[in-house]
N, C-alpha and C positions, 0 to 999 in steps of 0.2 A: 506493500499499501505505499501509494505517496507520503511526501511528509504534510504537504502542503492540504491532504487530505484525511488528516489522523490528527496531526499535534495540535493543529489551531482551530480547525474546522468543526470537531467536535465540542468546541463551547458554544459552536451557532445552531447545534441539534436540539430539535424539539423538545421541552424537556418532558420526560417520563413520570407517570404520578405514580409512585410507590411511600407510602407511608402516608401518617396521619399528622398533615402542618397546620398551623395556624392559620386560617383563612384571611384576607385582605379584602377591602372591601374596592371595587372594579371604580374606577375614578380616572375620568377622561381628560379633568383640568380641575386643579385645586390654586395652585400657584405656578410660578413660573420664574427658577432660579435667575436667568434671563431677562434682561427689560426691552425689547426691542420687541422679537416677533415671536409665536411661538411653532417650534421645528413640527411639532403633530398636527398642522394643521393645513389644507391645500384651499388656495383661492382659487375661481376662474367667473369671467366675464362676459359677453359681448356686449358691444354699445349699441346703444346709446346708455343701456344700465351700467352699475359701474360699483368694484368692492375695493375699499381704500387696502393695499394690502401691501409689506415688504418683501418682498423678493416673492411671489404668490404666498404668502405666508399672513396670518392675522397678528394686526398690533396687538403689544401688549398695554395697560394703561394703568401705572401705579396710584394715582390721585383717586380713582373709583373704584372700588374693590368690597365684595360683599364679606370677606375674610383677606385679610394683608397679606401677602404686601401688593398682588395685582389682580388683574382680571384681563378677561379678551374684548378688545375694541370691533364690533360689528358695525362698520361703514360704511350704508351700501344705498344705489340710490335704483332705483327699480323700475324701469320704463317700457314701454309699448316696443314692441322690435329686438328687444334685448332683454337677455336674462343673466343671471351669477348664481354662483355656486358655491359654498364653502363645505370640506369635510374636515372633521376633527378625526383624528383617526387615534386607535387606544394605545398611549405610551405605554407598549409591553414592556417590562421591566426583568430583568435576570432573577428569577427564582421568585417572583411573585403569580407563580401558577397554580397557588389554591385560592380560588376569589369565593367570596360569599354569594350564594346565590340573591337574585332578586328579581322581583316584579315589577318594579315601578323604578322610568327615568324621571330624574332629578334634574333640575339649576335652578339657578336664580338668574333676572335680568333687571337692569335697569335703566331709565331713558331718560333723558334730561326734558322729552316734549311726551304730550300724550299722543301717542301715533295711533293712526285711525287701525283697527283690529285687520281691517282685510291689506292691511298694507306691510302687515307685522310675516315674520319667513314663516315655512314650513319645514317641517323638519322631520327624517326621515332615519330608518337602521340600518349601519350598513352591515353584510352576514355575505363575508368572505367577497366574492365579486358581485353579489347580488344586494339590490335596496327594496327596503320593505315599502307600504304605504305611505305614503306621505301625510300630515297632519298640522291642521293651522295651529301654530300658538296660541291664538286667542280664545280657541275653545276650553284651555284650562286654567282659565282666571279671568274676573267680573272687574270692571270700573276702571278708573284711571289708573294709569299705571307710574303717570312720570313721579320723576324725582323721588323714588321711592325702590327698595329690594321686593322684588314679587318672586314668592316660589311657583314654579311652574314644574306640575307633576305629573308624568303621564304613563299609565297602564302599560306594558309592552305590549299584552295582548291587543291594545288597540290599532296597534302597529300592521294586524292582519298575521301576527309568525304564531306560531308553536315553538319559540325558541330560549334556553335558556340563556340569561346575559354571559354566560362566560362565553356563548358561540357569537357574540355580538361584536365585531371587528371595527366600528367607526358609527359617527352620525352623520348628518347630511343636511344642511340648510342651505334653503333656497328661495329665490324670487317666489312671491307670491301675489297680490295684487299690485298693480301699477299706478303711483302718480308724478311719477319723473323728480321727485324731491329727492336732499338728503335728510337721509335718517342714521340715528345711532342707536345700536343700543349695545348697552355692556352686559358682558357672560360672565359666569362664575359658580364654583363647585358644581360641576356638570358630572354627573355621578350615577350609580345605581343603588339605591336604596335599600340596605336589607333590616334594618331594624331601626327603632324608636327609645328612644329613653325618654321620659317623662321630668322634663325639668325641676319637678320637687324633688326629684331624687338625684339630683345632679351635686356632688361631691365637692369641696372647695380644696383644690389641691395646694401641695404645701409645698412651697422651696426648701428645697435643701440645701444651696448653695449659689453664689454667684461671683463669678471669677473672672476679673477685667486681665489682657493680656496687654497685646499692642496697637491693635484695633478692630480685637474681639472682645466680647464675653460673653461666658458658659454659663448658662441658667440650668442648674440641675433639680428636679423634683421627685417626690415619694413616690412609687410608682403603685403602690398599696390603694387599690378600690380604684382605680381607674380603667378597670379591665374593659368596659362598657363604655367608653367616653367615646364622643371621636374624635374630637381635638383637645390641645390644652392651647389656649389662646397667649400668648405673650404681650404683657406693655410695658411700654420704657416711658421713663421719667427723667429731667437732670434736675426737677426741681422737688422730688416727691411730692405735685402736687396734681400737676398738668399730664397725665397720662394718655399715650397714644398708641396704638397697638400697630406692633410690627411684624409678627409673623404666628406662624400656627405649627403645630407640631402632631404626627400621629403617633400616642402613644403606644399602640403596638409594636412601632418602629424605632422610638429612642425616648429615653428618660432624660432627653437635654434638650435643648435649644441653644446654637450657636447664633447671637447675632452679631454680626459682622457691621459695625456703625462706622469703619474707615480712619476714625480720627483717636489719636494717640493722646495722653494727658486729660483724660473727660472724664467727669463722673456721673455714674449715671444709676438711676432707681428703678425697679422691677417689680412686677406684680405680677401674677397668672390667673387664668379663670380655666374651668371645663366647661365644654361646647357638645351638647349632648346628637343625638341623628338627626334629631327636631331641630338644631341652632339654636335653643335655648341655652342659657350660658347663667354659670353659676355665680355666687358671687364672688369677689378679688381675694385673693393670698394677702398674707400679711407683704409688706414690702421689705426687699433686701437692695442693698448697697454693693455695688464695683466700681474700681476704676482704672480707666486703661493706661498704659502707661509707654514710653518711647523705650524699645531694647536695643541692646546692642545683638550682634552677631552669635555670640554664643549663648544668649538668651532666645534669640530667633533659634537658635537649632535646638536648643532645651523644648523650646514650646513643641516646635515639630516634631521633635520623636514622642514627646510624650501624649499628643494629641494621635498620633495613629498608633504607639502603643498600648489605648485603649479599645481599641479592636479587638484584640486579644485578652483583655482581660474584662473590663465590663460588655465586651460584645459577644464574649467566646458562647459558644452552645453550652447549656444550662447542665446535664447531664455530665458529662466528658472535662468541660472545662479548655473544650480545642477548639481550634479557627472553623467559620463560619466561611462559604465560597464568598458571598459578599451580602452587604448588609446596606438598605433591606433586601431581603431577597427569604429565602428557605432559613426557617430557625431551628430545624432540628438535623439537616444535614451537615457534617462536618466535612471539610477538605483536606485530605490528611498533608499535602505539600506546600498548601498555605499553614499547616497546624504546625508543622515544621520549623519554618518561618519564622511562625507567632512563636514558637518556645524559645526561641533567640533574641525576639522582640521582647518577652518575658523576661530576661536574664540580662539586659539594659535597664529595665523598667527597677526590676530589683538592684542593680548595680547603681543607680542615680538616684534611689528613694522614692520612683513612684508611685511603690508599693515596697512594704516591709519583706526582710528574709523571711520571717516566719508565713507572711501571705505568700510568698512564691514557692515554698516548702508547699506550703499545703495542696498550693495549684496544681504543683507537681505530681504530687502524690494520687490526687485526682485524675491526673492524665495516664498514668501509671496504670492504676487502678482499673479503667478504661480501657486501657490497648493490652491488659492480659488477659481480659475477657471477650474482647471483640474480636469478629471473626480476622484471621488471616492464614493466608496461602503458602504454604510452606515460609510461614515467616514473614511473608509480604504482608502490606496494606494491600487495601484497596483504594481507590482514587476517592470515594465515598464514602460513609459510613452512617448509619442512622445512629443518631445519639442517643435517644431513649433506649434503644436495643442492641446496639453495639453490631449490626449485621450490616453489610455488604449493602451501598444502595447503589443499585445498576441503572445509573442516572444516565448513561450514553445508550440505552440498551441491554436486550439481557444477555449480549456476550460480554458487557463490559460487569461481568458480576465476581470477577476476581480479582487477581493480584495486578496491581500497575507498579512496574516494579521503578516505573522514573520519579512517580509519588513516594513512594519508598525511601528512597535515596534524598531526596528532599527532608522526610520527617527524619531519616536516622541521623542526618549532618547534624538537625537540629535537636536531636536526641542523645548525641554524644557530645554534642556541644555542654548540654545541663549537665551530662553526667562528670564533665573535666569542672564545673563550676563548684559541684558538691566536694565537700571535705570527705576524706579516710580520715579525721580524726575527732572528726563528731559523729556519735553512733548512728542518729537517725538519719544523716544525712548517707553514710557511708550502709545502708542497709538498702537508703532510696537507689545507691547508685549501682548495687549489686543489682539490684532487679532492672535496673535500665540495661547493664550489661548484657542480660540475660535475654532483653527484646531483641537487641543489637546483634548478638549472637547465633541467634533464631533462626535469622533471616536468610534461606538459602540460595546465595547470591548464583552459586551453580548450578543449581537446577534451571537458570530461566538461559542457560546455554541451548537447550532444547536438546539439543544433540552432544554427544561427549566430543566430536569433533569439532564443533560449529564456532567460526571465527568470530560471532556475533551473541550478543544478547539481545533478549526477547523481550517490548514491552510489557507484554500482556501475558496473563494465563487465567484462564477460567476453569473450574472443576467438573462442568458439563459442556463446554465449547473447547476446553483444553487450549488449541494455539492459533484458532481459528483468524483472528485478527493478525496475528503472523508478519507484526512492524519489527523490523531489524533496528538498532541504535549503533547509529553513525552520525559520528560530528563531520564539522562542526555544529554545535549548536547548544542546548540547555545542558545538555545529558552526559555533559564529561563528569560531572559528581557520582551518577550511575556508575560509569567504569571504575571511578576510584572509589567509594566506599564497595565496590565488590572485589578488588584487588587488596582492599584495607581489612575485608574479614578475616579474622583468626580462626573460626570454624568452617565457613562453606565459600572460603574466596576464591577466585579464578585466577588463571595463571597471568601474572603482569604483562606476557605478551599480547594479550586479546587487548592493550590499550592502545597497540599497530596493527592488530589482524583483524581487531571490532571499530571500536571509536574512530582511530586515525586510519582505519584501512583505504588503501589507492586502489584495489580490483576494480573490473569494470564495473560491476553490481554498484558500490562506493560510490567509483565517477558520476554511473547513471541517476544514482538515488540523488545527488546533491543537484547535480544539474538539471534534474526536473522540477526539483522546487525552487531552486534557485534564480532557472531560466537564465543561466550564463556558464557557460565552462570557468569561469573564475572562480578558483576554488573548488573546483571538481576533485583536484588530487588532495584537499584536505586543506593544501600548501596552496599560499597566494600568489603574494606576488607582484600583485598588479600598485599603481598609484590611484590611490583616489583622493582630488581634492589637495593634492601635494603632500599626501603620507600615503608609503610604502605599507601594504598589509603584508604582514608573511602568513597568518595561518585567517583564516575564515570564510565562507560562501558568498560572490560577489563582494559588497563591501562591509561586510563582516556580520550584517543580520540587524535587526532588536537588539536593544540596545541589555533587554533582560538574558541574553545569552552572558553578559560579561557579570549580572549578578547572580542568578540565582545557583549559581554551582558555587560560587566566590563569597556566599556569606560566612559559612567556616573556613572553607579553604583557602589559607593564602596566597591569591594568586603570586606575589613576589617569590615567593618557595616553589610554587607550582611550575616546573620546565620540563621540556623533550626537546628531543633533538631539532628539532623546528624551531620553539621559540620560548621565552619567559611570559607568563599569560598576564603579568601586571603591563609590561611594554606592551602587550598584543592588545588588550582591554584598553589602554589608554588610548592606542591607537583608533580603536573601532570608536570611542565615546567621540575623538579629536573629529574623525570623520563625519559623524551624527550632526557632532554641533555645527560642522563648514557647512555644513550637507544647508542644515535649516537656516542659518543666515545667507546663504545663496540663495534657498528658496527658491529652487527652479519652477514650482507650479504657480507661484503668485498668491497664497494661501494667507490670509490674513490670521496674525497669530505667530506666527514662524519669523523667527530670527536670534539676535544674539545672546538676548536673555529670555527667548523663551525656545526652549529647543529639547531634543530628547526623544526620538520618534522611537516607540517598542509595543509591547501588546499591549491591550486595555478595551475597556469598552467604547461604543464608538456611536454615530447617531445612527448606523445600519450595524451593529452590532460589535461582539468583539472578534478581533484584527490585529493579527501582529504586522503594526506598521515597521517601517524601516526607511531609512534613507537613500530609496529611489524612486523617481517619480512614478509610479506605476503601483507603487505599495505605500504612496502616503497620499492621504484624502486630507490633509489638514487637520487632523485631530492630533491632540498634545496631552499625554500624560504625563504632569510631575513627577510622579518616579523614577521619569527614564533619565532626568537630569540629577534629580536630587538622590537618586542611589548612585549616582557616578561620583560621589563626592569624593572617593580615593583618587581618583583618576583626573578629576578636572576641578580640583578645589572652588578657585576664583569664578570657574565660568557657572559651575554649579551654586554658588553662594549668591549670585546675579542672578539664577534664574528662579532659586527659592522666593530673594525679597519679591521678583517681579512678577509671581506666580500669589505671594501672599498678600502685597503692599498694591497691586495695581488690578488684579482679579479676583480678589480675597473675596469679593460682594458676592460672586455665584461660586468661586471653586472653593473654598474654606468653610465649612460644616464642623459636625460633631464630630470626627474621625479624623479631621485635619484635611488633606487636600483630596478633593473629591476624585475617581479615578480617572477623567480626561475633561477635555473641552474641544471644540472647534469652533473659534470663532466665525470662519466663513458659513457654516451653516447655522449660527445664533445656537448653539445646542452645547448642554454640559449634561456629563452622566449626572443620576439620580443617585448610583451606590458608590459606596467603598467598597475595594477587592481585594479579599485577603492575599491573594498574592502579593500584591503592590506596596500594600502599606508597612507588612512588616519591613522589606528591604531597605525604605526609606530611615527608617529606628536604626538597623545594623548596620549600614554601608555608611551611613554619618557616623556613628560608633566607632567603626573600623579607621575612620578617618581622624578622630578625634582622638582614640586611647588606644586601637588595634584589639579593642576585650575579645570580640568572639573569633577572631583569625588566630590569637593568641591560647583560648579555650582550644580551640578544635585542633589547633595542630600542637597542643603537647599529649597530646591521646596518642601512645605508643602503635597502635596499630595504624593510626596515619601517619604517622613518622616511617615505621616499616613500608606503609605504603608509597612515598616519596621517594624512599631509599629503592625500590623493586624498581619503579617503572625509570627512575637513571640510570640504571643498573642495565637495564634490556634497551639503552638506546645505542 
């Protein structure tokens, strides 16, 4: 199977419905993090009719909103001989695949004028490529609608379909009557309602803390009793008297709200309330005070590390203490590779005082308890595990119901690092370290050769589908750590010669593999030698690929000390980072938002889904992931610091959130990811710390098995 058809595209496949997950509300629009246009809308018209649009999308309005901070602006002219139409697409988010069933479509409208009923639009439901009956707005409310928010509630059955709300892919608004005049409607809270909560039963939420940083404040609340609340509404004041609503937060997703004010050295006061499903509001909480302050470079690094660390601490799956694939997303499904990265982030958290050492030990014991009891296959873990049961989660289909050797290597890199962080001289820690060693030593790396004389390791094995996926591991990519851990194993190790016969193989099969996914012969021999943007690259396909190749294998494995007969990997990784930087500065596709302070193409979420972006015109769609530049701190410290400051200070209004930087953004498309991703948050924590102190590199490299693997690889040159 080709690399591009499995490594990356797996993340694009439809979600498979396994296990019982908490259900999300199906919401087409509540707020936009971006301020210009709504990415998930499409506008079309024929003159003399017209709809005001931003590059064929609906504009956003921040000054008129039912829930803060913005609404959709539908500014239209309906004329004889013309037509107009607006589609709202459901913004499907990774992992939000368990939705509450609903029989009612609801949205709120506001108009500056009392528009005649026959001039108000019609609405229909989109189901795939089909459209339901159109219904007029005016049928579902009465009286004067001007200068007040009106809720429109339409039973799904009225649209002439018998489908669940889960099957509805979009909403369609279109011209109804005509008068040739300009009208404006603001739309907010477009959703399917699934339940109601009586206003008199709404709890008054309690603020636990409000903490200021340079240009934002984090407001945390007590989640107890908020399980049936639709939103937490956040109010801000500068004088503790006059409060303005600044945002809402779904308590199903977070117990924290990040208010990015953009202003340092300012004191703020906050109150919060609870909104029911009928949008009745509770009383306001007691106020809480916070103050922003200018931060120096070291404080900014601490801030970024601590925020991303919280993903693996506060955001962990409840039963196991391990990392979720993305947040918001599935809440029971553990991502084992991200969890390995997260274990290293927890070490940073303990070392820097984000948590206490005893809290760290308690979490690690919970993790070890879970892994000891969960599904493993010849000692290897699966890509995803169901947290409540410990059973494999075949997220990518039935053949993905066994071992994932690459995710196992990511996880073991983190677990070995934890083992080295524990003390032999403290009884509790020594016992925990011994248990970790047993998990590490149980992995049968040699089993994944498939055959005794195989030159390669294989990515997957299933207990009932065996080697059906049949994916050989061939570098250069993120799987160096897989071969390294397999060579390092003291119990089920592979021959160090497999580093060259497998990972760095130069047979025709390996050349074809690399050229197939790289779409070039450059680097097809593992070695490269081509000059890109003035930088000669020794190892790597094409220009080195996405930046996560230089991160995932080297969170613990010190690239300064990792050498083969072709290159030193710190130097090679640094060259790849510099190539990426120079490409983004040159910006050959002329995308908005790429430049000297906004660079780092890598794998991330994007406007059209997850994709591994790299510094090649055909693999660059203008999507930028902060983890690319920030996780490259050891290679490009000055350039990475400039990117960090730009992402936070200039783009923080939409890009900074509850766990630090959101996964990605695309200014050309006026899009930003809703999610934080487990594979991308921890590398920022860890690689910043490796730049600052070498903490994880030092821990991992002091392991005796790791040291022996380094020696073995050098001896095979």
